[in-house]
N, C-alpha and C positions, 0 to 999 in steps of 0.2 A: 376384720382382725379376729373375730370370734371363730371363725371356721379354721383359721391358721393355729389358733391356740388348742383347739380341740384335736386337730390332727397332730400337733406336737405331743399332746398326751399319748395318743394312740401309737405314735412312732416309738416313744421311749418304751411303753409297756411291751411293744412287740419285739424289741431288742433285748437280748440277754445282757448286754454290756452296760446297763445303768451302774454307774459307779456309786461309791458311798462317800458321804461327807467326812472328811478327816477330822479327827478330834484334835482340837488345839490345846497345847499344853496350858494348864490353869496358871502357870508362872507367868504367862504373858498377862500382866495385870498390875498389881501394886508397884509403885515407883520405889526403887531402893536408892540408897545413898550413892550407890556405884553407877547409877544410869549415867550415860554420857550426855553431855550438853548437845542439843540438837544443832546440826549444821544447816545454816540457811545460805543459799547461793544468791547473790545479787547479780546485776548486769556486768559487774567487773570482776566476779569471782566470789569465793566464800567470804561471808561477813565475819569480822572479829567478834569476840565474846561481847564486847561492849556494845558494838553496833547491833548485834542480835538482841541484847537487852533492851536497847533504846526502841528497837523496832516492835518488841513485844509489848512494851508500855504503850506505844502509840496505837496498837492494834486494839487495845483494851479500853473499855469505857468505864469500868467500875474497879476500884481499888483491888478487889480479889481476883479480877480476871486475869491479869498478867501471870499470876502464880499458876492458876488452873491451866492457862495456855502452855506455860513452860512445863508443866507436868505431863500434859497430853503429848506434846512434842517429843519430849524425852523417851517416852514409852514407844511412840509410833515409828521413831526413827529406825529402830531395829528390825521392825517387820514391813515396812512399807515397800522396800525395794527401789524407790526412787526419791530423788533429792527434793528438798523444799526449795521452791524458787520465788524470790521477792521481785517486786517491780512490775507487777501485773494490774491491769484494769480489768474488773469484772462487772457483768450487768446480768442480773437475773431476768429471765423471759418467761412470762406467764401464758400458758396456753399456746395453741397452734398459730392463730394469726399473728401475735407478736413475734413468735419464733420464726415464722416464715418471712416476715418482713426483714428481720435481722439478717437471716440467712441469704435472702435475695440481694440485700444491700452489700453483704460481704462478697458475694459472687460477682456483683456488678462492679465492685471496686478492685477486683483482683487484676493484676497486671502480668503475673508470671504463671501462677498455677492454682489449680482448685482440686483439692483432694476430698473425696466424699466416700464415707463407709457407713451403710445403713442396713438394718435388718429389713425394713420395708422401704422400698425405692420406687416411687411412683411419680407421674407427671403432674406435680401438685401446682396449684395456682395461687398467687399472691397479688392482690390489687390489680387484677386484670392481666398479669404476665404469667405465663407457664414456664415451669423449670426447664422443659426441653428446649423451648425457644431461646431462653436465657444462655443455656450452656452451649448451644450450637453457635450463638452470636459470639460468645466468648472465644470458642475455637476459631471462628473466622477472624477474630482479632488477634489470633496468635497466642492465646493463653492455653497452657496445657490442662486438660481435664482427665483425671483419673478416678475412676469409680470402682468401689467394692460393694456388691449387694448380695445379701443372703439369699441363696437359692431357694430356700424353703419359705422364708418370710415374704419374698417378692414374687411368690407363685402367681398372684393375680395380676402382675404387671404385664401388659402385652409385650410380646417379644419385639413387635415393630418399634416400640420406644427405645429399647436398647440398640436395635439395629440402626435407627436413625443417628444415635449419638456416636456409634462406631463409624458410621458413614462420614460423619462430620470431622472424624480424626480422634475422638475420645477414646482412651484406653478403659475397657470395661472388663472386670473380672467377677465371675461368680464365685461365692464362697461355698465350698463343699457341696458341689451340685448333687441334687437328689438323684439325678440319672447317673448311675455308676459309669456309664460309658463316656460321659463328659467330665469326669473327675481327673484332675491333674496332679493332686496332691494327696493321693490315698482316698479311700472311700470312707467317709466319717459321716453318714447321714444324721446321727443323732447329736453332733457337735454343731452348733449354730453361732453365727456372728450376730449377737444381739446388740452390737454397738450403734451409736448414733454419733457420727462425727463429720463435721465440715471444717476444713482448713483452707484458708485463703493466703497465699504468699508466704507461709510459714510464720505469719505474725498474728493472725486473727483466727480464732476457732470458735466453733459453737457445738455444744454437745449436751447430753442429758437424756431425758426421756421421749422427746419428740421425734417420731419417725417422719420421713418424707412421705406421708400417707394423706390420702384425700379425706380420711375421716375427720381429720382436723378442720376441714373447710365446712363441716356441718354444724359449725357453732352459730351460724347466723339463723335468724328466724326463717320459717318456711311459710308458703302461702296458706291461707285458711282452707280447711277441709282435709289437709293431710297431716299425719302424725308427725310432729317434730322430732327430728333426730336428736339423740342425747348429746349433750355438750361434753366435750373430752377436756378434763382438767389435768393439765400436765405442766412441767417445769423444765426449762433448759437454762443454760448459762453461756454467755459469751465471754470469752477470754482474750484479751490483747496483751501481748507482752512475751517475755522469755519462756513462760511455761508451755507455750504452744509447741515448742520443740519436742517435749516429751510426747504430745499426741502425734506429732509428725513421726517420731520414731516407732510408735506402736502402729501406725498406718503402714509404714513402709516394711515393718516386720511381717505384718499380715500379708501384704502384696508379694513378698518374697516367698512366704510359705505356700501361697495359692498359685504360684508360678506365673505372676503377671510379667509383662514385658519389662525389661530393665529400665529403672528410673535413675537419672543422674542425681545420686544423693547429695552431692555438693550444692546443688542449686535449691535444695529443700530446706537448708538451714541457714538463713540469713542472719546477719547479726541484727538482733532486735534490742532496742533501747528499752529502758524502763518507761512504762506507760502509766503506772499508777502505783498504789501502795500495798496491794493485796499480795499475801504470800500463799502459794498453792503448791500441791503436788498432784500428779496424774497417776492413777492407779489402773493399769491394764491387767485384767485377769483372764486367764485361759486355762483349759484343762492341762496344758503342758506344765503349769506351775505345780509343784509337789505341794506348795503351801498357797492357797488362793489369797492373793495379797489384800484384796478389798475386804474380804471376809474376816481375816485376821485383824485387819486395822479397825473394822467395825466393832468386832468383839473387844479389842483393846480399848476402844473408846468408851464403850458401855460399861466395862468392868471398872474404868477409872472415873466414871461420872460422879460429880460430887453434888450437882444442883438439879440438873434436868436432862431429860432425853425425849426428844420430839421426833416422831418418825411419820412420814407420809408414804404409804406402801400400796402400790397397785395390786400386788399379788402377796398375801401374807401366808406363807406356808413355811413357818419357821423351822430351823433345824433344832436339835435338841439344845445345843450351846446358845443359840439365840434366844430360846426360851429361858434357859437357866440365867442368862445375863440380864434379860429384861426384868424377870421377876425378882432376881436377886438385888438389882438396883432399886426397884420399887420398895422392897422390904427394908432397905437401909435408909429409906426417906427421900430418895431421888423422885422428883416429879416426872413420871414416866407417861407419855401420852401417845396414843396411836390414832392416826386418821386412816380408816380402812373403807373400802367400798362395800355397799350393801347389795350392789349387783355388779356383775363383771362380765367380760368376754368368756371367762372360764367359770362355769358354775361349780365344778368340783373344788376349785380353789377357795371358793366362798364357803362351801361346807367344811373343808379342812380348817380354814381360818376360825369358823365358829366353834369348831371343836376345842379350840384352845382358850376360848374367852373366859370360861369359868376360872381356869387356873390363873389367868392373867389378872382378872378382876379381884380374886381373893388375894392376890399378892399386893394390890393397890395400884396397878396399872389402869389408866383411865383410857376408855375406848370410845371413839366417835365414828359413826358410820355415815358416809355420804349417800344422798338419795337423788335421784332424778339427773344423774350425771355419770359418766364413766371416769373413775379416778385412775390415771396412769402416771402420776407423779411418783417419783422414787427420790426422796430427800430425807436427811437425818440431821439434827442439830444437837449437840451435846454441850451442856454448860454455858450456852450462850456465846461459845468461842470457837467451836469445831462444827464445820459444816460439810456435808456430803451431797453432791448432786451427779446423778449419773443414770446408767441404764441397768444397774443391778437391783433386782427385786429382792424381797425378803423370802427367798424360796431356794429350794435345793438346785434347781437348774442353773441359777446365776452362780452358785458355788462351784459345781462340778462339771457341767456340761457346755455352758456358753462361753464365748468371748464376750467380755464386758469391759466398760471403761467408766470410771467415776473420778471426779475431781473433788479433792478435799481442799477446802478454803479455810484459812485460819484468821481468827479476829472477829470482833464484835459486829463489824458493819454487815457483813453478809448474813451472819447468824441472826442478827435482829431483823433483817429484811425477810428471811425465811420463816422466822417466828411469827412476824406480822401476816405473812401469807397463811400460815397455819392457823392463826387466831380467826382470820377472815373465813376460812374454810370450816373451822370448828362450829362458828356461829350458825352456819347454814346446815350443820350435821346434827345427827341425833346421838345423844349420849346413851351408852348402854348401862342399864342398871343391873347390879349382880343378882339380886332377888328375883326380879322379873325374868332375867335370863335363865336361871335355874328352873322357872316355872314353865319353860317352853314345853310343848308336847313331846312325848316319848318317841313318837315315830320320826320327829325331826332330828332328835339326838342320836337315833339308830342310823339315820342316813348319814350324819356327819361322821360317826365311828366307821361306817363302811367306806367313806371317802378317804379316810386316813391310809387305807391301803394303797391309794394312788399318789400320796404326797411327794414321793421321791421323783415322780415323773413330772410334776406340776412346775 
């Protein structure tokens, strides 16, 4: 992955068309008396005001949480661009092995179709089974297999792997081919599909930060005498229920834009009954959006935080407004904490992140750095009731250049799980001390200042 990230940077710098991050109106923030009540859609249609109120109470574990949740929802409703969907069952998946087991189980259980959209798409293995073998077997059983892979992210994947899937009858689409002669939807080499989506039968989906990459298989110990590969720390989420339809819509929209063979839409949206109690919305962001939906939703959540903001970020190259909203929250007494990597597949991104530490620490933001692993997780929890899990990094690329996908899950249950994960990671991380940070050598600070010139490409 490191070589891909470095090439990413070179690609963006080499192109004149690097866009600018839009400024989001500061009025997207405090809740006014005129804010509309959020609409929540259940398996049988929109919930009544009383049903919504009862649901919010059930999603909360503390007396004050229901009010905080109501305020977050009312503000987010206007900017998210997708409905809140009730009746879902969610399960957090920690790291590659657990995610792969869930993915392979979903594929194995599919009876109609399997849709896959990944930045890195490789022939990964789980418990002795290879992805290619499993997908070919499902095709032989009559299950449709549709694959979107990012041409740049999957550069290292052998062509023979895709050829084998095509020969078995799978439909395979390259997203924005790097080779201009292969492009079908216009040549946009700097716009990448950074999403990680698996959909089985329109009823089960897995998404988050985990690519179909063999790097996640290196979490096991290696033989003595060889240098152990670093553990990849990541998070994905499985969603079963009506909210999967929003992911399906995103997949089919990308498929259409990339000129994939026609897919019968009617078969992609089965009637899915309620599977659980989780309320969620899916946010798909693309450079086509005049207003980046997840970015605006994230800023809105941070601006309205009353108690806490807890962020796990693989790449922390914050925009001006992300910095303003994080530091502003900390200054008004919000417990703002960041879990960031001390080392990464992208060294320039670490330098840029470090250049912001002093300002963050002075404002009261707490920073913890992970060591001896690669942090690739992208999660945010606000006020113990609002959670986001997805592919979006805290960087400029995710806002203006990539296709991304993120799930916002409402309620205390998922938030508490993510907070417990964060606490576990925090215990193994190193807290950054402000005074010690200010005393670091001048040459290091100069290196960080130089890296800032690259931050829009990171």
